[in-house]
KOLDRENKOL-81612 format. One line per field, with one value per residue (C-alpha): x, y, z; residue in three letters; residue number from 1. Coordinates in steps of 0.001 Angstrom, whole numbers. Last residue first. Example, Ala and Ser with C-alpha at 12.3 -4.5 7.8 and 13.67 -1.06 7.14 Angstrom:
! KOLDRENKOL-81612
xx = c(13670, 12300);
yy = c(-1060, -4500);
zz = c(7140, 7800);
resn = c(SER, ALA);
resi = c(2, 1);
//
This chain:
! KOLDRENKOL-81612
xx = c(43595, 42197, 41324, 37624, 35784, 34774, 37232, 36358, 32597, 33080, 35022, 32192, 29591, 31350, 29128, 29211, 27741, 24718, 22965, 19436, 18789, 22187, 21537, 18010, 19342, 21883, 19293, 16995, 19852, 20680, 17033, 16799, 19930, 18743, 15397, 17198, 19426, 16177, 14756, 18043, 18131, 14449, 15096, 18227, 16370, 13675, 16366, 18691, 15906, 14818, 18463, 19059, 15823, 16652, 20233, 19315, 20031, 23144, 24056, 27575, 27237, 30391, 31195, 27588, 27288, 30504, 29312, 26001, 27913, 30314, 27392, 25664, 28774, 29456, 25903, 22843, 20388, 17277, 13771, 10932, 8068, 4410, 2700, 428, 3320, 4448, 3393, 841, 1821, -16, -125, 116, -1705, -725);
yy = c(-27146, -29857, -28440, -27835, -30874, -30855, -33747, -35666, -35214, -36446, -39529, -40321, -39925, -42668, -42749, -46001, -45734, -47056, -47911, -47355, -44727, -42983, -42865, -41531, -38975, -37830, -37770, -35657, -33263, -32979, -32411, -29627, -27970, -28107, -26589, -23670, -23112, -23152, -20461, -18376, -18644, -17526, -14494, -13662, -13698, -11310, -9090, -9149, -8157, -5314, -4036, -4215, -2208, 368, 774, 1077, -1906, -2017, -5646, -6807, -9843, -9842, -6164, -5149, -7614, -6170, -2587, -3412, -4850, -1876, 614, -1315, -1295, 2349, 3442, 3913, 3815, 1785, 3285, 938, 2089, 1308, -415, 1202, 1870, 4700, 7180, 9865, 13231, 14832, 18586, 20551, 23798, 26734);
zz = c(38089, 35891, 32399, 31796, 30485, 26691, 25750, 28882, 28088, 24556, 25816, 28275, 25321, 23254, 20167, 18138, 14739, 12920, 16221, 14835, 17496, 16890, 13035, 13571, 15977, 13379, 10583, 12742, 13510, 9833, 8884, 11568, 10376, 6760, 7761, 9583, 6545, 4323, 6534, 6510, 2671, 2345, 4641, 2626, -663, 696, 2392, -628, -2920, -766, -407, -4159, -4920, -2218, -3357, -6952, -9093, -11260, -10700, -11599, -9326, -7177, -7402, -6821, -3932, -2298, -2795, -1116, 1870, 1961, 1991, 4747, 6939, 6069, 7316, 5152, 7921, 7100, 7250, 6478, 4221, 4629, 1680, -734, -2991, -5242, -2551, -3483, -2251, 596, 427, 3606, 4368, 6588);
resn = c(ALA, ALA, PRO, PRO, ALA, ASN, LEU, ARG, ASP, ILE, ALA, GLU, LEU, ASP, LEU, ASP, PHE, GLN, GLU, SER, ASP, MET, ALA, GLU, PHE, LEU, ALA, GLU, ALA, ALA, GLU, ARG, ARG, ASN, ARG, GLY, ALA, GLU, LEU, GLU, ALA, GLU, ALA, GLY, GLU, VAL, ALA, LEU, ARG, ARG, LEU, LEU, THR, ALA, ASP, ALA, GLU, ARG, THR, GLY, THR, ALA, ALA, ARG, VAL, ARG, ALA, LEU, ALA, ASP, GLY, LEU, GLU, PRO, ASP, ALA, THR, VAL, ALA, ILE, ARG, PRO, HIS, LYS, SER, PRO, MET, ALA, LEU, THR, THR, TYR, SER, MET);
resi = c(94, 93, 92, 91, 90, 89, 88, 87, 86, 85, 84, 83, 82, 81, 80, 79, 78, 77, 76, 75, 74, 73, 72, 71, 70, 69, 68, 67, 66, 65, 64, 63, 62, 61, 60, 59, 58, 57, 56, 55, 54, 53, 52, 51, 50, 49, 48, 47, 46, 45, 44, 43, 42, 41, 40, 39, 38, 37, 36, 35, 34, 33, 32, 31, 30, 29, 28, 27, 26, 25, 24, 23, 22, 21, 20, 19, 18, 17, 16, 15, 14, 13, 12, 11, 10, 9, 8, 7, 6, 5, 4, 3, 2, 1);
//
């Protein structure tokens, strides 16, 4: 018995993704919103790459917002009543 190895269109390894209903719905929503006619694999790859960048940017924005908040707190630009916050977050008295 012999096996023939076919050349792959890419030198990079492939990743298997299960095409379950949730993924199908997500791709359909993107297609409906954007009008793209990309093949599933092409669309999925683009969304993964763009989604990764969006997630990294969201993390940077959260860090910048936290740094700005701490800077405002350090420079006493607003009064923060930590005891009142603790009271609001405390469980109700039994």
